[in-house]
C-alpha positions as semicolon CSV with decimal commas, in nm:
position;residue;x (nm);y (nm);z (nm)
1;E;0,015;0,007;-0,017
2;K;0,297;0,209;0,070
3;L;0,442;0,168;-0,252
4;S;0,127;0,206;-0,433
5;S;0,077;0,557;-0,262
6;M;0,421;0,663;-0,337
7;K;0,473;0,968;-0,501
8;D;0,696;0,985;-0,816
9;M;1,004;1,114;-0,680
10;D;0,993;0,895;-0,378
11;W;0,881;0,606;-0,640
12;N;1,222;0,681;-0,836
13;D;1,463;0,696;-0,514
14;F;1,293;0,346;-0,458
15;L;1,359;0,200;-0,777
16;Q;1,709;0,381;-0,808
17;R;1,816;0,209;-0,466
18;V;1,656;-0,133;-0,612
19;C;1,831;-0,125;-0,949
20;S;2,146;-0,016;-0,815
21;L;2,130;-0,332;-0,535
22;L;2,054;-0,565;-0,816
23;D;2,286;-0,418;-1,051
24;S;2,612;-0,461;-0,836
25;N;2,880;-0,655;-0,953
26;E;3,035;-0,787;-0,583
27;K;3,104;-1,154;-0,615
28;N;3,120;-1,266;-0,253
29;T;2,857;-1,513;-0,091
30;G;2,676;-1,191;0,081
31;A;2,613;-0,987;-0,209
32;A;2,443;-1,270;-0,364
33;R;2,260;-1,349;-0,026
34;S;2,191;-0,978;-0,067
35;K;2,027;-1,011;-0,425
36;L;1,857;-1,297;-0,341
37;N;1,685;-1,133;-0,007
38;L;1,585;-0,842;-0,247
39;L;1,448;-1,072;-0,516
40;Y;1,224;-1,265;-0,303
41;Y;1,137;-0,899;-0,144
42;L;0,993;-0,745;-0,496
43;C;0,848;-1,110;-0,573
44;T;0,607;-1,007;-0,257
45;L;0,541;-0,712;-0,395
46;A;0,477;-0,832;-0,738
47;V;0,150;-0,958;-0,661
48;H;0,002;-0,615;-0,633
49;K;-0,151;-0,487;-0,950
50;E;-0,020;-0,115;-0,947
51;V;0,313;-0,186;-0,811
52;A;0,370;-0,493;-1,106
53;S;0,251;-0,248;-1,338
54;R;0,509;0,009;-1,231
55;L;0,769;-0,232;-1,196
56;L;0,719;-0,367;-1,518
57;S;0,703;-0,007;-1,716
58;S;0,998;0,104;-1,492
59;Q;1,381;0,070;-1,561
60;L;1,369;-0,227;-1,353
61;F;1,233;-0,493;-1,611
62;P;1,540;-0,421;-1,869
63;L;1,785;-0,493;-1,559
64;L;1,601;-0,819;-1,457
65;I;1,651;-0,944;-1,817
66;Q;2,025;-0,820;-1,782
67;Q;2,041;-1,034;-1,434
68;L;1,882;-1,328;-1,630
69;R;2,150;-1,322;-1,903
70;A;2,457;-1,242;-1,686
71;A;2,427;-1,385;-1,323
72;A;2,626;-1,642;-1,228
73;N;2,422;-1,780;-0,983
74;W;2,182;-1,985;-1,096
75;D;1,962;-1,929;-0,785
76;I;1,953;-1,548;-0,904
77;R;1,810;-1,614;-1,234
78;A;1,565;-1,893;-1,082
79;K;1,419;-1,581;-0,847
80;V;1,476;-1,304;-1,142
81;A;1,256;-1,594;-1,375
82;R;0,998;-1,626;-1,119
83;L;0,999;-1,270;-1,064
84;I;0,986;-1,181;-1,451
85;G;0,664;-1,432;-1,420
86;L;0,516;-1,299;-1,142
87;L;0,505;-0,932;-1,290
88;A;0,347;-1,061;-1,612
89;L;0,049;-1,191;-1,422
90;H;0,001;-0,969;-1,203
91;T;0,038;-0,642;-1,426
92;S;-0,265;-0,435;-1,565
93;E;-0,065;-0,238;-1,773
94;L;0,175;-0,282;-2,076
95;G;0,370;-0,016;-2,296
96;E;0,480;-0,046;-2,589
97;D;0,865;0,018;-2,468
98;V;0,869;-0,282;-2,253
99;P;1,134;-0,505;-2,390
100;V;0,849;-0,819;-2,357
101;S;1,000;-0,942;-2,639
102;E;1,386;-0,932;-2,565
103;A;1,276;-1,144;-2,239
104;I;1,130;-1,381;-2,426
105;I;1,403;-1,441;-2,668
106;L;1,647;-1,439;-2,367
107;L;1,406;-1,704;-2,172
108;T;1,341;-1,951;-2,474
109;E;1,761;-1,948;-2,545
110;L;1,796;-2,038;-2,195
111;I;1,575;-2,352;-2,205
112;R;1,687;-2,439;-2,519
113;E;2,073;-2,404;-2,397
114;N;1,926;-2,608;-2,058
115;F;1,714;-2,848;-2,231
116;R;1,771;-3,150;-2,003
117;N;1,803;-2,983;-1,704
118;S;1,454;-3,027;-1,610
119;K;1,447;-2,796;-1,275
120;L;1,590;-2,518;-1,466
121;K;1,330;-2,573;-1,713
122;Q;1,038;-2,558;-1,431
123;C;1,210;-2,211;-1,324
124;L;1,226;-2,084;-1,668
125;L;0,897;-2,183;-1,825
126;P;0,653;-2,004;-1,645
127;A;0,816;-1,665;-1,691
128;L;0,837;-1,765;-2,075
129;G;0,442;-1,881;-2,071
130;E;0,337;-1,576;-1,831
131;L;0,491;-1,360;-2,069
132;L;0,330;-1,515;-2,378
133;Y;0,014;-1,485;-2,251
134;L;0,048;-1,162;-2,114
135;I;0,066;-1,050;-2,483
136;A;-0,231;-1,257;-2,627
137;S;-0,406;-1,076;-2,363
138;K;-0,346;-0,722;-2,486
139;E;-0,367;-0,812;-2,861
140;E;-0,692;-1,016;-2,748
141;K;-0,810;-0,656;-2,633
142;R;-0,643;-0,502;-2,914
143;E;-0,458;-0,272;-2,699
144;H;-0,175;-0,230;-2,912
145;P;-0,126;-0,336;-3,275
146;R;0,013;-0,694;-3,331
147;E;0,376;-0,567;-3,438
148;C;0,444;-0,393;-3,062
149;W;0,593;-0,746;-3,001
150;V;0,742;-0,984;-3,155
151;V;0,732;-1,322;-3,049
152;P;0,964;-1,542;-3,220
153;L;0,883;-1,929;-3,369
154;A;1,149;-2,078;-3,129
155;A;0,961;-1,950;-2,841
156;Y;0,635;-2,187;-2,938
157;T;0,857;-2,473;-3,052
158;V;1,075;-2,514;-2,756
159;L;0,717;-2,432;-2,535
160;M;0,540;-2,730;-2,730
161;R;0,888;-2,962;-2,697
162;C;0,831;-2,914;-2,330
163;L;0,486;-2,984;-2,342
164;R;0,536;-3,322;-2,545
165;E;0,833;-3,395;-2,272
166;G;0,642;-3,322;-1,989
167;V;0,352;-3,534;-2,126
168;R;0,582;-3,819;-2,212
169;L;0,705;-3,833;-1,819
170;F;0,327;-3,813;-1,699
171;H;0,262;-4,119;-1,893
172;C;0,586;-4,354;-1,759
């Protein structure tokens, strides 16, 4: 509630602090633990529609994509993917300038590169699915033209491959 009612200047200060903590390049265990704790906190905030919308359309989202791409720690990557999925699930607005296509492309690549690692797929697939659903729902409501967010064919291919494999696992 407090975040929802923040004035723009306070909100920007809050975002600046969050982004600087996430963008920290320290490699020690304490820094990784701090990042994880911050990501846990952001996941709890992301369930509020207003906050999710503000976070998704802020400078935080491109930073999350960067962390998903570059973080050496897979626990951090998994939590970033969870946060992206929660933001996509709970947002009520999606601006044309939000780099959703970039996130979809990266998630698709990470799933493809780690296809045999079912634990990683379980972390990455929900975020991919939520982003695809978000785009589809916005296009269905005709809020944005179809060309706004490009979804590569590879994303659908990877998703279908994962679904087929999942069905095979349940038959065993």
